[in-house]
N, C-alpha and C positions, 0 to 999 in steps of 0.2 A: 701806362704808356697813355691810356687813355687819359686820363687830367689834363697830360698833352696835348694831344695830338685835338682834342677841348679849345686850348689858346691859341695856339700856335697852327700855323702853314706848315710841316713838311716830312718829309718819308720814310716810316722805316724802315732798315732790311729786315732781309726777311734769307733767314741764315742757315748754311746747306749746314747738316747734322748726321753722325752716323749713331747716334740713338733715336731707340722708337717713338714711336709715337708715346703720346701720352695721351688716357680718353680725356676727345670734346678736339684731341688737337687736329689740323686739317695741314692737308704737305703744304709748302705750297703759300701757307698764311704763316701758319706758329713755324715753320722751319721746310726744306726742302730737304726733307729725313731720304737719308744718300745708307747702300752700302759702303762696305770699308772699299773694297774694290773703287769704284764712283768715286767716294773721297779725292784715291790719292790719287786715282788721270786727272780731276783736276785741279792738287795739287802740283803735282809735274809739266799740267797747263798751264797755267800760269794763272787759270780762273779763279782764284783768291783775294784778292787787296791781304786777307790776313788768317789766318785759324790760329785756334788753339786747341793741344788734348784738356780737358779740363773730366776729373769723375771717370778718369774712364774709356770716353769717350772725343770726341772730337767735333771740334766746335770754324763754324768760318761763311766770312763774304764773299758773295760773289763778285768780284769787282761789277761785274757788265749789272750788276740795280746800284754802288755808289755815281760810274757813268753815265744813267740812265736821269736819273737825278741831276747829277751836277751838268749834263745837257740840256734839260730840262732847267734849270733859273731853282732848282726843290731844294728849299737844305731835305738833309739825310741824319740821323741818328741813330747811331749804332749802341745793341745791347754785345757787349763785347771785355773781355780782361783783360790781365794788363800786359799777358804774349802779345796779346793783338790787337791792346792799342801800341807800344810797341814801333810795326808794322804802318799800323793808318799816320809815327804820327812824322815818321820817316816819309813815305809816301805819298801824303797829304799833309803838310808844314803848316798852311795856312788852318784844320780841321780845330776846330774849341772845342776840349776835351774835357770834358766834363766827371769828376768822380762819386760815383753816387756808391755811401759806405751805411754801417750799420753804425747803432748810436755805440757796441761795442760788441763782442765777439761772443758774452749769454745774452744779449739780445737778438740777434743770431743766432745762435747754438736752438732757443725759444723757436724761432721761425721756423726750424729746419724742421724740428722736433710734431711744428705745429700739422708739416704738413703731409707730413704721414704716408709718406711713399720713398724715404729716406730709413737707412739702415742706422745703426752704431755707429757702426768702423766708417760710413760714408762722411756719413756728420764727425765723426773722430777727422776726417783727413779735409774737411772739409774749411775745417775750421784750424788745420790747420797751415794749409793755404790764403786762406782770408790773409792769419796773419801776415804773412812775407806777403801781399799783394798788398795788404793798408799800409806795411814796409814802403816797398817803394815805389808807392803812391805821392808819397809825402815828397821823396824823395829827386821831386822836380819831371815826370813826366805832364802828369794834369794841370787844368792850368789854372780850375775852381771843384773847390769843395761842397760837399751836402751833402750832413750826415741827416738820416734818411732816418728820422725817429720822431717821426706826422706827416704823413703821406701826404697829405694837406698844404703842409710850409713846406718840405720838401718838392712839389709840384712849384710852388707859388716862388723858390729861389731858381730852379733849374729855366723858367720861364723868364723871370729875372735876367738872368746870366745872357740864354739865347736868342734875348727881344735887343738885348745891349751891347750882341757879340756879332753880331748880322753878317756874316766873314759873304764875299763869296764864296759862291761853294756850301757844301756843310760840314754840320755841327756834329759834337760825336761827341 
């Protein structure tokens, strides 16, 4: 996101998650770290514009973050999964949907292993889910596709898409 932040004005959503913070992550900046009960309360109260399970945890975008950005006339970027993308497209039909995908599943596996915090079992599960998500993304949910084989090139492509698509509201 830093590459985009240096090129475009936008607000990046801070998701709510039930996972524990990783070293260096700050509550309220990287994520809103909550327990399962608080997440359940947020879902029941309609506080989340979208939410989805991922790798044994849940993630969601607080509706208040989106509404705040829209009220201020700011674009907002959401970093979300396919399930959440369906919710966003339904609730915000003018959202620009950009799917950033790995160059291949082999490349994704290398990236996951290089992080050093993902078990072999989790890697296998994530690759299976990624295969399904990529297929669904190409079935019509997204407006644009960017292959992240070179970070600088991917950032340039996203900047170009968002610069030429700037609808009132936000971009995802």
